[in-house]
C-alpha positions, -999 to 999 in steps of 0.1 A, spaced: 263 1 148 291 -25 144 266 -51 157 246 -47 125 273 -63 104 264 -99 114 228 -91 107 237 -78 72 257 -109 63 230 -132 77 203 -115 58 221 -117 25 225 -155 27 195 -166 47 214 -175 79 185 -159 98 164 -189 88 185 -212 110 185 -188 139 147 -185 136 142 -222 144 147 -214 181 121 -187 181 84 -195 187 65 -191 153 37 -173 171 59 -148 190 41 -116 184 64 -87 194 98 -74 198 95 -48 225 124 -23 220 147 -11 193 169 -42 189 148 -53 159 164 -54 125 148 -36 96 155 -35 58 136 -6 43 156 23 57 189 16 38 180 -14 16 201 -37 38 193 -50 73 203 -29 102 193 -22 138 161 -2 141 178 19 168 203 32 143 177 46 119 166 83 125 133 78 106 101 62 120 97 26 108 68 4 118 71 -34 113 43 -59 108 57 -94 112 43 -127 100 32 -136 135 11 -105 138 -5 -110 104 -12 -146 114 -31 -134 145 -50 -106 127 -62 -130 100 -68 -102 75 -88 -106 43 -63 -86 23 -29 -69 28 -47 -35 30 -67 -49 59 -35 -61 76 -22 -25 74 -55 -10 86 -56 -34 116 -22 -20 129 -38 14 136 -6 30 122 -18 34 86 -50 49 74 -68 30 46 -94 44 22 -119 22 2 -141 32 -27 -153 -4 -30 -150 -36 -11 -122 -49 -34 -101 -19 -25 -77 -5 0 -56 27 -5 -30 33 23 -24 68 35 8 78 53 11 112 69 -13 128 45 1 112 13 -17 85 -7 -17 66 -39 12 76 -62 28 96 -35 36 64 -16 60 39 -30 51 2 -28 80 -22 -29 77 -60 -31 109 -80 -24 131 -50 -32 114 -41 -65 92 -10 -70 55 -17 -78 46 18 -87 42 23 -124 34 50 -150 -4 49 -144 -5 49 -106 -31 76 -100 -32 104 -74 -67 95 -62 -71 61 -45 -53 28 -54 -61 -8 -46 -29 -23 -61 -16 -34 -27 -43 -61 -28 -23 -79 -55 2 -91 -28 -11 -120 -8 -11 -113 30 -8 -151 37 27 -153 21 41 -122 37 71 -126 60 70 -90 71 58 -55 61 79 -24 69 63 10 67 89 38 63 71 71 71 82 103 55 102 111 24 123 83 11 135 96 -22 172 93 -15 171 55 -13 140 49 -36 137 78 -60 104 92 -73 70 85 -56 83 81 -21 70 115 -9 50 102 19 68 70 26 76 35 15 56 3 22 80 -26 18 64 -60 13 87 -89 20 75 -124 11 86 -157 26 117 -175 13 123 -212 9 139 -228 40 171 -248 33 181 -279 51 206 -277 80 240 -286 66 251 -301 100 224 -328 101 226 -342 65 191 -357 68 176 -351 34 152 -324 23 136 -300 48 98 -299 43 76 -272 56 39 -266 48 13 -241 59 -24 -245 51 -56 -227 61 -93 -225 54 -112 -194 66 -148 -184 67 -161 -149 77 -197 -139 81 -197 -102 71 -190 -111 34 -195 -148 35 -158 -150 29 -143 -183 18 -105 -184 17 -81 -213 12 -43 -211 13 -15 -236 9 22 -232 7 50 -258 5 87 -253 11 112 -279 1 148 -273 10 180 -292 5 214 -279 16 219 -258 -15 186 -256 -32 151 -247 -20 116 -242 -35 86 -224 -21 51 -226 -37 21 -207 -24 -15 -205 -36 -43 -185 -21 -79 -183 -34 -106 -161 -19 -143 -156 -26 -161 -126 -11 -198 -121 -13 -215 -87 -10 -204 -69 22 -228 -65 51 -225 -32 69 -233 -27 106 -269 -25 118 -262 1 146 -267 35 130 -257 69 142 -287 85 159 -282 118 140 -281 100 106 -303 69 107 -301 48 76 -269 63 64 -252 39 40 -282 17 35 -285 0 1 -321 6 -8 -321 -6 -44 -297 -18 -71 -298 -27 -108 -302 -61 -123 -302 -72 -160 -335 -92 -165 -347 -105 -199 -323 -81 -217 -334 -50 -198 -320 -31 -168 -344 -33 -138 -342 -15 -105 -347 -41 -77 -356 -32 -41 -331 -46 -17 -346 -71 7 -318 -64 32 -307 -28 32 -276 -36 52 -262 -59 25 -243 -37 1 -253 -54 -31 -229 -56 -60 -198 -53 -39 -184 -89 -38 -155 -102 -59 -129 -131 -61 -92 -132 -60 -63 -156 -68 -26 -153 -59 2 -176 -67 39 -174 -58 69 -195 -67 104 -190 -54 136 -209 -61 167 -204 -40 201 -217 -49 230 -212 -25 262 -229 -39 284 -215 -11 283 -192 19 293 -163 -3 267 -163 -30 230 -168 -34 206 -168 -64 168 -163 -60 142 -166 -87 109 -150 -77 77 -153 -97 43 -140 -86 9 -138 -103 -24 -125 -91 -57 -118 -106 -93 -109 -96 -127 -112 -110 -145 -80 -120 -145 -57 -89 -176 -36 -87 -170 1 -80 -196 3 -53 -197 41 -49 -204 45 -86 -231 18 -86 -249 37 -59 -246 70 -77 -279 88 -83 -288 114 -110 -322 131 -110 -334 107 -84 -325 75 -103 -296 51 -102 -271 63 -129 -252 31 -138 -262 -4 -145 -225 -15 -146 -193 1 -132 -166 -24 -126 -129 -26 -125 -121 -54 -148 -98 -82 -137 -65 -67 -123 -37 -90 -134 -2 -86 -121 27 -108 -133 60 -103 -115 94 -120 -120 127 -111 -106 161 -127 -103 184 -117 -74 221 -124 -72 239 -117 -39 276 -120 -34 296 -113 -2 334 -110 -1 355 -81 13 370 -61 -16 382 -26 -21 348 -15 -35 323 -36 -15 318 -62 11 285 -72 -4 268 -67 -38 232 -74 -49 218 -73 -84 181 -75 -90 167 -74 -126 129 -77 -128 100 -76 -152 63 -69 -145 31 -68 -165 0 -52 -151 -34 -53 -168 -64 -33 -155 -96 -19 -170 -127 1 -163 -161 -10 -176 -191 13 -173 -226 13 -187 -253 38 -179 -287 25 -168 -309 16 -198 -282 15 -224 -270 -15 -243 -235 -2 -249 -207 -4 -224 -176 18 -224 -144 -2 -218 -110 13 -211 -82 -13 -210 -46 -7 -199 -15 -28 -201 17 -17 -185 50 -35 -191 78 -27 -168 115 -36 -169 138 -26 -140 172 -33 -125 186 -25 -91 222 -26 -80 230 -23 -43 264 -24 -27 276 -23 9 310 -15 24 322 -13 60 352 10 67 359 12 104 330 31 120 316 40 86 290 21 67 285 30 30 256 18 9 254 29 -27 239 17 -60 219 25 -90 183 19 -103 166 21 -137 130 13 -147 112 16 -181 74 16 -185 54 12 -217 17 17 -216 -8 3 -241 -43 19 -237 -74 9 -256 -108 25 -256 -139 9 -270 -176 9 -269 -192 -25 -269 -229 -33 -276 -237 -61 -251 -265 -73 -272 -250 -74 -307 -213 -75 -298 -205 -46 -321 -176 -24 -311 -163 11 -320 -134 32 -307 -137 57 -280 -113 80 -262 -85 61 -245 -78 68 -208 -41 74 -216 -22 81 -248 -15 47 -264 21 37 -267 34 61 -241 67 55 -222 79 65 -188 115 59 -177 134 66 -145 171 63 -135 189 71 -104 222 67 -85 224 69 -47 249 68 -18 240 65 19 264 68 47 263 60 85 290 71 109 291 58 144 308 89 160 305 72 194 284 42 204 258 68 216 259 91 186 252 80 150 251 103 120 233 94 87 235 112 54 228 104 18 225 118 -18 206 107 -49 206 120 -84 175 110 -105 163 115 -140 128 110 -155 115 111 -190 79 108 -202 67 106 -238 30 107 -247 12 114 -280 -25 123 -278 -49 111 -304 -63 141 -323 -95 122 -331 -106 125 -294 -85 154 -281 -91 187 -300 -61 204 -286 -29 220 -299 -10 201 -271 -9 168 -288 26 157 -278 43 156 -245 80 150 -241 90 157 -205 125 155 -190 135 163 -155 163 157 -131 165 159 -93 192 160 -67 180 149 -32 196 145 1 190 136 38 208 142 71 199 124 103 212 120 138 205 95 165 215 102 201 213 74 227 209 88 262 210 72 296 181 52 311 170 41 276 161 75 263 167 82 226 164 113 205 165 114 167 161 139 140 159 139 102 160 164 74 153 151 39 143 163 5 123 143 -21 105 146 -54 78 129 -74 78 134 -112 44 136 -129 36 102 -144 13 94 -173 -18 95 -150 -10 130 -138 -2 144 -173 -26 128 -196 -56 111 -178 -92 118 -188 -116 107 -161 -151 117 -149 -152 125 -112 -180 118 -87 -188 155 -84 -196 157 -121 -164 174 -133 -141 159 -159 -103 157 -154 -86 166 -186 -49 163 -197 -23 189 -186 10 183 -203 26 213 -186 29 197 -151 62 200 -132 77 176 -106 65 180 -70 92 187 -44 92 181 -7 113 192 23 107 168 52 115 172 88 111 146 116 120 145 152 114 117 177 118 112 215 115 77 228 123 56 259 131 19 258 134 -7 285 145 -36 263 120 -64 264 96 -45 287 87 -11 273 90 11 243 72 45 241 78 71 214 64 105 202 72 116 167 66 150 151 68 156 114 65 187 91 65 186 52 67 215 29 56 208 -7 64 231 -36 47 227 -70 23 203 -53 0 186 -78 -36 192 -70 -69 191 -90 -81 226 -98 -105 242 -124 -89 242 -158 -91 267 -186 -81 254 -220 -57 274 -243 -88 285 -263 -104 299 -231 -131 273 -226 -139 259 -192 -162 231 -204 -158 202 -228 -180 175 -245 -169 140 -235 -189 109 -243 -218 131 -256 -220 149 -223 -209 184 -214 -186 187 -184 -169 214 -164 -132 208 -168 -106 203 -141 -70 192 -143 -40 184 -123 -20 216 -117 10 227 -97 -1 246 -66 27 269 -55 30 256 -20 14 233 6 23 219 40 16 188 60 24 184 96 14 163 126 25 139 152 22 102 162 26 83 194 33 46 200 34 24 231 44 -12 234 46 -26 269 50 -60 286 27 -60 316 29 -94 332 44 -128 322 18 -134 295 3 -99 290 13 -70 268 -3 -37 257 0 -17 225 -13 17 215 -8 42 187 -24 74 175 -17 98 146 -28 133 139 -23 150 105 -30 185 92 -25 196 56 -32 228 37 -26 244 3 -9 276 14 -13 294 -20 -51 292 -20 -56 287 17 -77 256 13 -74 222 29 -51 197 12 -67 164 1 -59 129 15 -56 142 51 -73 117 74 -88 126 108 -70 115 139 -68 77 140 -53 49 160 -55 17 179 -53 2 214 -49 -35 223 -42 -59 251 -27 -93 242 -24 -125 262 0 -152 250 7 -186 265 20 -218 250 -13 -228 235 -35 -197 236 -31 -163 221 -59 -137 226 -61 -100 217 -88 -75 225 -84 -42 205 -102 -10 196 -97 8 163 -108 44 161 -111 74 138 -120 110 147 -145 133 129 -137 154 99 -160 183 92 -170 197 58 -148 228 63 -117 206 65 -124 188 32 -104 197 1 -124 214 -27 -108 190 -53 -134 163 -47 -107 136 -41 -120 130 -6 -155 120 -17 -174 144 5 -205 136 -16 -202 100 -4 -204 110 33 -229 127 56 -239 164 51 -216 172 81 -186 153 68 -170 121 81 -183 110 114 -160 96 141 -162 59 149 -146 31 169 -148 -7 167 -141 -33 194 -125 -65 183 -115 -99 197 -91 -124 181 -79 -158 194 -56 -186 184 -56 -220 201 -28 -245 193 -47 -278 194 -17 -300 185 18 -292 172 4 -291 136 -33 -281 141 -46 -248 153 -79 -230 154 -84 -193 151 -116 -173 157 -124 -137 160 -152 -112 164 -147 -79 147 -168 -48 151 -185 -64 181 -211 -37 186 -221 -39 149 -215 -2 143 -225 12 109 -198 36 97 -181 48 66 -144 58 70 -132 92 57 -130 95 19 -145 60 14 -173 51 -9 -186 20 9 -195 13 45 -171 -9 65 -180 -44 76 -205 -49 103 -201 -75 130 -179 -102 115 -173 -136 130 -145 -156 114 -132 -191 119 -99 -204 106 -84 -239 107 -47 -242 101 -24 -272 95 13 -264 96 41 -289 96 
């Protein structure tokens, strides 16, 4: 463990940038446990010292994958399941937990906000895959270090930093640029990216811009024999001469009204006046066009298409953080890092039934202010990490009905109570003890508080529960042990508790589900609690082989699930937007459990060849009612063989999902059974080939063929078929 200290110091002040100059930029893998990770304890440390499973996706791997989005980058690893309700989506699932039960962190700042919903989220798309330096996926409860929302795990997104000039050369500014243009056939994708790093000895700047244009997605042509034509887009709605018209699709494999556009911009400034301190200003902005909600646009009622429009309006995310790092051995710390940040997120839902001239628009704006304080101290064989975090959310919610012909507007029910606030605070301490070089003990504690205030508008909600003022506190802990055995064997175990406080979306959302029910507010929700266990056995031959099997078991109490809801006046239906609905609501089920296992293999075969494989099985059930838990994917995984030489890198891979039958679906409707076949989600596999050829030092060409057999399939819980055969071509210029 003592070897981690140089890594910690280097990471704090960017010294790893100098060391990285001697590493090939296209090096794909670290085979073994010597790799350094950040997400486990908020500072860099050896992966071998961490008792919890962490999967790392590095820039070189993202570069070879050439993903359209960050969600696709995670999907292509085979270690994270991803759900999509529309093409412009991507909701990661970790060990049976999804959406607001997974914490997204970008450059050390939490992305999760007060309106992250429990269903499916596409917010991870707002981080550009082309500017990522690495992604770390921490599986299992992470509340001790990260607080609320980290029930299922943490996805830490780390973007590139400016590269400073080598102080020993004194040769002026260091200039680095990376540029690409990419075209893909399945969605006629057109992507352009450029980034420029300018670095002097003490000051550096990094500017990155990525723009993408995705046409309607084409599904595979090769249908399942038992369900021919499943997922075909037979007809869609167009507005012609001021009227809605149903148009036959001239190519049923093109999923009409699924395309969208996206823009992402990043600007970083780095100032390092001395070896002891560093200042980083980090500004990010992303936006989209309207993103069609494909599953809704293909929803039928009484044999006819129901909606003429159903779009997510432009999702805009503004992010700005300042990070101060200082290193000097003192009585209280060897290192301190302070990260204040602000974020503003705008999103909306725009829907108009077929034949109507009025569109319902629900618009949300969330403003978030946060601050993180992290400290590190080494005392002999003991490492202490401790700190504090605070975040405050304010939500503005607008509901309006707009006549698209006359422009007249009137108020309608807002999705959330307007002017609501949601605040979290926490203090934590994490400790590692190297009892012997072969035995490492980890432990930690966190105390958290959460407060939510929401006032319902009596004009739209005829209820006696018009005000919600929730307060809660939670004390969480973990205990882990790593035991290094002879011949490269390693055994680790972890016990951890965690919590997730109901946010504004849980407590007060009003939303019509695909199954025809209406989710209504329930201000009486309590926090979810989890007791998480994990055990892993692995063997490592450094640089040659790493194989691991991990088992996990989670027990949830007061788990929040959607269930039929009876109002205080005894009614089970309500009128919403002039329609009568059966009401459901988020409620606290008494108890649920999730368990499963995963296996991973990474092996160097010959001088230029390596192999990788992974598989994950998960099972979840609400024990109180003895029904399946939602968000539990079927078995999934990946296998790949990679060839890498000085100029050429090639990878052949297979991605696969098992089958999930109707009896294993949750009755909540969250898993979108109505969007799949009558027997549930069918199993599938795709075969893929990716290559990179370095033409010159600066120029490279990448090509790939994904879903080679052109299989038509729809992943579990998704509302759109995945891409059919996709050929892409990328040209890169890097200097």
